[in-house]
C-alpha positions in Angstrom: 43.6 40.5 -43.1 40.0 39.6 -41.8 41.5 35.8 -41.5 44.9 37.6 -39.8 42.7 39.4 -37.7 40.2 36.7 -37.0 43.2 34.5 -35.3 44.6 37.3 -33.5 41.3 38.1 -31.9 41.2 34.6 -30.7 43.7 34.0 -29.5 43.9 37.3 -27.5 40.3 36.3 -26.3 42.5 33.4 -24.4 44.8 35.4 -22.8 44.1 36.1 -18.8 45.4 39.5 -18.9 47.7 38.9 -16.1 48.8 41.0 -13.4 52.3 42.2 -14.0 52.5 39.3 -16.7 55.4 36.6 -16.5 55.4 36.8 -20.1 56.9 40.2 -20.3 59.4 39.8 -17.1 61.5 37.5 -19.2 61.0 39.4 -22.2 64.4 41.4 -22.1 63.5 43.6 -25.4 59.3 43.8 -25.3 56.8 43.9 -23.8 54.3 41.2 -25.5 51.9 41.5 -22.3 51.0 45.0 -23.6 50.6 43.7 -27.2 48.0 41.5 -26.0 46.6 44.0 -24.5 46.4 46.1 -27.7 44.4 43.6 -29.6 42.6 42.7 -27.0 40.7 46.3 -26.8 40.9 46.6 -30.4 44.4 48.2 -31.6 45.3 44.8 -33.1 47.4 47.1 -36.0 48.8 48.8 -33.2 49.9 45.5 -31.1 53.5 45.1 -32.9 55.0 48.2 -31.8 55.7 47.1 -28.1 57.5 44.2 -29.7 59.3 45.6 -32.2 62.8 44.7 -31.3 61.4 41.9 -29.3 64.2 38.9 -30.9 63.0 35.2 -31.2 64.6 34.2 -28.3 62.3 37.0 -26.1 59.4 35.8 -27.6 60.0 32.2 -26.7 61.1 33.2 -23.7 57.9 34.8 -23.3 55.5 32.1 -24.3 57.0 29.2 -22.0 56.4 31.7 -19.2 52.0 31.9 -20.2 51.1 30.1 -17.3 47.6 30.1 -18.9 45.6 27.2 -17.1 44.8 25.6 -20.3 47.7 25.5 -22.9 50.0 28.7 -23.2 48.9 31.9 -25.4 50.7 31.4 -29.3 52.8 34.3 -28.5 55.6 33.9 -31.4 52.9 33.2 -33.6 50.4 36.5 -32.5 53.0 38.6 -32.7 54.5 37.6 -36.0 50.5 38.2 -37.9 50.9 41.9 -36.1 54.3 42.8 -38.7 52.0 42.3 -41.2 49.0 44.0 -40.1 50.7 46.5 -38.4 50.0 50.8 -39.3 52.8 53.6 -39.7 53.2 55.1 -36.2 54.7 58.0 -34.9 56.8 56.7 -31.9 57.8 53.3 -30.6 55.4 53.8 -27.3 54.1 57.2 -27.6 51.4 58.3 -29.0 50.3 59.6 -32.5 50.5 63.1 -33.6 48.3 65.5 -34.4 45.0 63.1 -32.7 43.9 66.1 -30.5 40.8 64.0 -27.9 40.0 66.7 -26.0 36.7 68.4 -26.6 34.2 70.6 -24.5 31.5 69.9 -22.7 29.1 71.5 -20.0 31.6 74.3 -21.5 34.2 72.3 -19.0 37.7 71.5 -21.3 38.0 67.5 -21.3 41.5 66.3 -22.1 39.8 63.4 -23.5 36.2 61.7 -23.9 37.1 58.6 -21.7 35.4 58.6 -18.1 35.0 56.8 -15.0 30.8 56.4 -14.5 29.3 56.4 -10.6 29.4 52.7 -9.6 32.6 50.7 -7.4 35.0 51.6 -9.2 35.6 55.6 -8.0 34.5 54.7 -4.6 37.7 57.1 -2.8 40.5 59.4 -2.9 43.1 56.5 -4.2 40.6 54.6 -6.6 39.9 58.1 -8.9 43.7 59.1 -8.5 44.8 56.3 -9.5 42.7 56.4 -12.7 44.0 60.4 -13.2 47.4 59.6 -13.2 46.6 56.1 -15.5 44.9 58.7 -18.3 41.4 59.4 -17.3 39.8 62.5 -18.1 37.6 62.6 -15.2 35.0 60.9 -12.9 31.5 61.0 -12.0 32.3 60.1 -8.5 30.3 57.2 -6.5 26.4 58.6 -6.2 26.5 60.5 -2.3 23.1 60.7 -0.6 22.4 61.6 3.4 20.5 58.0 4.0 22.5 55.0 5.7 23.0 52.2 3.0 24.4 49.2 4.1 24.6 46.6 0.9 24.4 42.9 0.7 27.3 40.1 0.5 27.5 39.0 -2.1 26.2 41.6 -4.1 27.5 40.9 -8.2 26.8 37.5 -10.6 27.7 37.5 -13.9 26.6 36.1 -17.6 29.6 34.1 -18.9 30.8 31.6 -22.0 31.5 28.5 -20.8 35.3 27.7 -20.3 35.6 31.5 -20.1 36.8 34.3 -17.3 35.3 37.3 -19.3 31.4 38.2 -19.0 29.6 39.7 -21.1 26.8 41.0 -18.8 27.0 41.7 -15.4 24.4 42.6 -12.7 24.9 43.6 -9.5 23.2 44.7 -6.2 25.5 47.9 -5.4 23.6 51.0 -4.2 25.7 54.1 -3.5 28.2 55.7 -1.4 29.0 53.6 2.3 31.1 56.9 3.1 29.9 59.8 5.4 29.0 62.7 3.5 31.3 65.1 4.7 34.1 62.3 3.6 32.7 62.1 -0.2 32.6 65.8 -0.5 36.1 66.2 0.8 37.0 63.5 -1.3 35.8 65.2 -4.3 37.8 68.4 -2.5 41.4 67.5 -2.8 40.8 65.6 -6.1 40.2 68.9 -7.8 42.8 70.2 -5.6 45.2 68.2 -6.5 44.1 67.6 -9.8 43.2 70.5 -11.8 43.2 69.7 -14.9 40.6 66.6 -14.7 36.8 66.7 -14.8 35.5 66.0 -11.3 31.6 65.1 -11.2 29.5 65.1 -8.1 26.7 62.5 -8.1 24.1 62.6 -5.4 20.9 61.3 -4.9 17.9 62.9 -2.4 14.4 61.9 -1.3 13.0 64.9 -1.2 13.7 68.7 -2.3 15.2 69.8 0.6 18.1 66.7 0.2 18.5 67.6 -3.9 19.4 70.9 -2.6 21.3 70.5 0.1 23.1 67.5 -1.5 24.3 69.8 -4.7 25.0 72.8 -2.5 27.2 70.6 -1.1 28.7 69.6 -3.9 29.1 73.1 -5.5 30.6 74.6 -2.3 33.3 71.8 -2.5 34.7 72.6 -5.8 33.2 69.8 -8.3 33.3 71.1 -11.8 29.7 69.9 -12.6 26.6 67.3 -10.6 24.9 64.3 -12.2 21.3 64.0 -10.0 20.9 60.4 -9.7 17.3 59.4 -11.4 18.2 56.0 -12.2 19.3 53.6 -10.0 16.9 50.2 -10.1 18.5 48.5 -6.7 17.7 51.3 -4.2 15.8 49.7 -1.0 14.2 52.6 -0.4 10.8 54.0 -2.0 10.7 57.4 -4.1 14.6 57.0 -5.1 16.7 55.5 -7.8 14.6 55.0 -10.4 11.2 55.6 -9.0 11.9 59.1 -10.1 13.5 58.5 -13.6 10.4 56.7 -14.4 7.9 59.8 -13.3 8.5 63.3 -16.0 7.2 65.1 -13.0 9.4 64.1 -10.7 12.1 64.5 -13.3 11.4 68.4 -13.4 10.7 68.7 -10.1 14.4 67.9 -8.8 15.7 69.2 -11.6 14.8 72.7 -11.2 15.2 72.8 -7.5 18.8 71.9 -8.2 19.2 74.3 -10.9 18.0 77.5 -9.2 20.2 76.9 -6.0 23.6 76.2 -8.0 25.6 77.7 -10.6 27.4 74.8 -12.0 26.3 72.0 -14.7 23.4 69.9 -14.1 23.2 66.9 -15.7 20.0 64.5 -15.0 20.8 60.2 -15.5 18.5 58.6 -17.1 17.1 55.1 -16.3 16.9 52.8 -19.4 13.7 50.7 -17.1 10.9 52.7 -18.6 9.5 52.8 -22.2 9.8 56.0 -23.5 13.1 57.4 -22.3 12.6 61.0 -24.6 9.7 61.4 -21.5 11.8 62.4 -19.0 14.5 63.7 -21.4 12.0 66.7 -21.7 11.7 66.9 -18.3 15.2 67.7 -17.8 15.4 70.2 -20.9 12.8 72.3 -19.8 13.9 72.3 -15.8 17.1 73.5 -17.5 19.5 70.6 -17.4 23.0 71.1 -19.5 23.3 67.5 -20.9 22.4 64.2 -20.0 23.7 60.3 -18.4 22.8 57.7 -19.8 21.6 54.9 -19.4 22.1 53.2 -16.0 22.0 49.0 -15.1 18.5 47.0 -16.4 16.3 45.8 -14.1 17.0 41.8 -14.6 17.5 38.7 -13.4 19.6 35.9 -13.7 19.0 32.4 -12.2 22.6 31.1 -10.9 23.1 30.4 -6.9 26.6 33.0 -7.0 24.0 35.5 -6.4 22.1 35.0 -3.3 22.4 36.3 -0.6 21.2 34.1 2.7 19.6 31.6 0.1 17.6 34.5 -1.1 17.4 36.4 -4.6 16.3 40.0 -6.5 16.2 41.7 -9.3 18.6 44.3 -9.6 21.0 45.9 -12.3 22.9 44.5 -15.4 25.2 45.9 -17.2 28.6 44.7 -19.7 28.6 44.4 -23.2 25.7 43.1 -23.0 23.3 45.8 -22.8 25.2 48.6 -25.5 22.6 48.3 -27.8 20.0 49.1 -25.9 21.9 51.4 -24.5 23.2 52.9 -27.7 18.9 53.0 -28.8 18.2 55.5 -25.8 21.1 57.6 -27.0 19.8 57.6 -30.6 16.4 58.1 -29.1 17.2 61.2 -27.1 19.8 62.8 -29.7 17.2 63.0 -31.7 14.6 64.0 -29.6 17.0 67.3 -29.2 17.6 67.7 -32.9 13.7 67.9 -33.2 14.2 71.2 -30.1 16.3 72.9 -30.6 16.5 72.5 -34.8 14.2 75.2 -34.8 17.0 77.4 -32.9 19.4 77.1 -34.3 20.5 75.9 -38.1 20.3 72.2 -38.7 24.6 71.8 -38.9 25.1 69.6 -36.8 28.4 70.8 -34.7 25.4 73.9 -34.2 23.2 71.6 -32.3 25.7 70.0 -30.6 27.2 72.5 -29.7 24.4 74.8 -27.8 22.2 71.6 -27.3 20.8 69.4 -24.8 24.5 67.2 -24.3 24.7 63.4 -23.7 27.1 61.6 -21.6 27.3 58.3 -22.8 27.0 54.9 -21.1 26.3 51.2 -21.6 28.8 48.6 -21.8 31.9 50.1 -23.4 34.6 48.6 -23.8 37.5 49.7 -26.3 37.1 52.5 -28.4 35.3 51.4 -30.9 32.4 51.0 -28.7 33.2 54.9 -27.2 33.0 56.1 -30.6 29.5 54.2 -31.6 28.3 56.8 -28.5 30.5 59.6 -30.1 28.8 58.8 -33.7 24.9 59.2 -32.6 26.0 62.5 -30.3 27.7 62.0 -27.2 30.2 64.3 -25.9 31.4 61.7 -23.6 31.2 58.2 -22.4 31.5 56.9 -18.8 32.6 53.3 -18.7 32.2 50.7 -15.4 31.8 47.2 -16.5 35.1 46.7 -17.7 37.5 49.2 -15.1 35.8 46.1 -13.0 37.2 43.3 -15.3 39.9 44.6 -16.6 41.6 47.7 -14.4 42.2 51.9 -14.9 44.4 50.2 -18.0 42.2 49.9 -20.9 42.0 53.5 -20.9 45.8 53.1 -22.7 43.8 51.4 -25.4 40.9 53.5 -25.7 43.0 56.8 -25.8 46.0 55.0 -28.8 42.8 53.0 -30.6 40.7 56.7 -30.9 44.1 58.3 -31.4 44.7 56.1 -35.0 41.2 56.0 -35.8 41.4 60.2 -36.1 44.5 60.3 -37.9 43.2 57.2 -40.5 40.3 59.6 -40.8 42.5 62.6 -41.6 40.7 64.6 -38.5 42.6 66.8 -35.6 39.5 66.8 -33.6 36.5 64.8 -32.1 34.3 67.5 -33.0 33.5 66.1 -36.8 32.6 62.6 -35.0 30.2 64.2 -32.3 26.6 63.3 -34.0 27.8 62.2 -37.4 25.6 58.7 -38.0 22.5 60.6 -36.8 21.5 60.8 -40.4 22.0 58.2 -41.1 19.0 56.9 -39.1 15.5 56.6 -40.1 12.0 55.0 -39.3 11.2 51.4 -40.6 8.9 52.9 -42.5 11.4 54.9 -44.8 13.8 51.8 -45.5 14.5 51.0 -49.1 12.2 48.0 -49.4 12.7 47.8 -53.3 16.6 46.8 -53.9 18.4 43.5 -52.1 22.1 42.7 -51.9 22.8 38.7 -52.1 26.0 37.6 -50.2 28.8 35.7 -52.2 31.1 33.0 -50.7 34.6 33.5 -51.3 35.8 30.0 -51.7 39.4 30.8 -50.8 37.8 30.7 -46.9 35.1 28.7 -47.0 36.5 25.4 -45.4 33.4 23.4 -45.7 31.8 23.5 -42.1 28.4 24.3 -43.3 27.5 26.5 -40.6 25.6 29.1 -43.4 23.9 25.6 -44.7 22.5 24.7 -41.7 22.0 28.2 -40.1 19.7 28.5 -43.8 17.6 25.8 -43.5 16.6 25.6 -39.7 16.7 29.7 -39.1 16.2 31.3 -43.0 15.0 30.9 -46.5 16.3 27.5 -47.1 18.7 29.0 -49.3 22.1 27.5 -49.5 22.7 24.2 -51.2 25.5 21.9 -49.3 27.3 19.1 -51.4 28.6 16.5 -48.4 30.8 15.1 -50.4 32.3 18.4 -51.7 32.1 20.3 -48.5 31.1 23.4 -50.7 27.9 25.5 -49.9 25.9 27.2 -53.3 23.7 29.8 -52.9 20.7 29.8 -54.6 19.2 32.8 -55.7 15.7 32.5 -56.7 15.0 31.5 -53.1 17.3 34.2 -51.0 16.0 36.7 -49.4 19.4 39.2 -49.1 18.8 38.5 -45.1 22.4 38.0 -44.7 21.7 35.3 -41.3 24.4 33.3 -43.3 27.0 35.6 -43.4 26.6 36.8 -39.8 27.2 33.2 -38.8 30.7 32.1 -40.7 33.0 31.8 -39.1 35.5 32.6 -41.6 34.1 35.5 -42.5 33.8 33.9 -46.0 30.8 35.1 -47.3 30.8 38.9 -48.0 28.1 40.9 -49.8 27.2 41.8 -54.0 26.2 44.8 -55.4 23.0 46.1 -54.5 20.4 45.8 -56.9 16.7 46.4 -57.9 14.1 42.9 -57.2 12.5 42.2 -59.3 9.0 41.9 -60.2 
């Protein structure tokens, strides 16, 4: 199963994800492009539903039509593998029965946990309407302010693997909405009127108490469901805004309290990761009466390429994309654990009650697939916001976010998301509490090992010299007397040939 999945993922990663894909245009009885997209975004076990009725001639024609600049995607081979790893599903193209993704956030019913993050992916009515039609549950609309916003050109850069169009990290210098304030609030009003079942959140940023209150009242008058306070944008050209506020717990306390007293809708401060202890401004927001927290915004960064030069100059700005996800999860964990500590004295210890009444969290940072979103939910988030993945692949990724999460619920025998919220929190302890008296040794599956020697090289130069390598037979061997169970070898193995043995006590 692992070999097949690895091969599928590798080939799907080559796909250009074309708009109006030529491969599907020529396929009479299926949609191979949709199947490949399912594999790309974590639904390889469900991908076969879009090619179930395809003939060999269909798939051969689809492969010939592929416009990849290098070589055609191996569509026939991929679709054959999807049949081998497929899982039963309710209908050829519909959703999976019995798995509801609806969830409450700040007392607001959301049809699913997937939202657009306040960014370039939601800057006007038409964009957000298309996203809603595609299936996104809500939007944190691009941040509105009272200042004139003048952007630079170019404003984006990316970190990419050579030969790939995909980027694992994305840097942007964009600030806030460039629309007139009245226009943005009119857009939000029309969105809520025309899509009453969707959740519309106004993201705002002021420079002083009066501006925060004014913008919050305008948001409430527009009929939005909640207001997000952007305390975290890292590239504002004006002092006293964005992350300047989020790094100051006193300002977070005051501005949150001002807004909370001025409106009746939920208030959601957005936290900056550009701080040592994110829990400090988080608790300031908590004491000021915040209903939830959004986190994280982008991480201050530098890229050295020339693509982001602005009239010959470079600057520090925000980094997003899947490379920042582990950092975002760390901040989410710390905030969730703080929320547990603050609320457990007033409530019982069940996770369900903690996250039903405690400080709720909206998670952001490097989310591309349903598996990424699941990690945030399992650390206590009740919804997730997506930006960079939409900028790369479009609103259409919502299809696989929803499908994958539904299938996961069914595999777990669950009918809702509630049991998942915060379920991994009890598994996190401090380093001093980790088990240091036992060991798990790696083991090599000879059937999967191809003799590349990657494990040997990494162990010799970056581990504990615990792998011997026979250059004639090209067979690696674990040297038990030297192995410390670090499992670097397992991580670098390209074929998944290195597994784990049972945990045993260390020898004294």
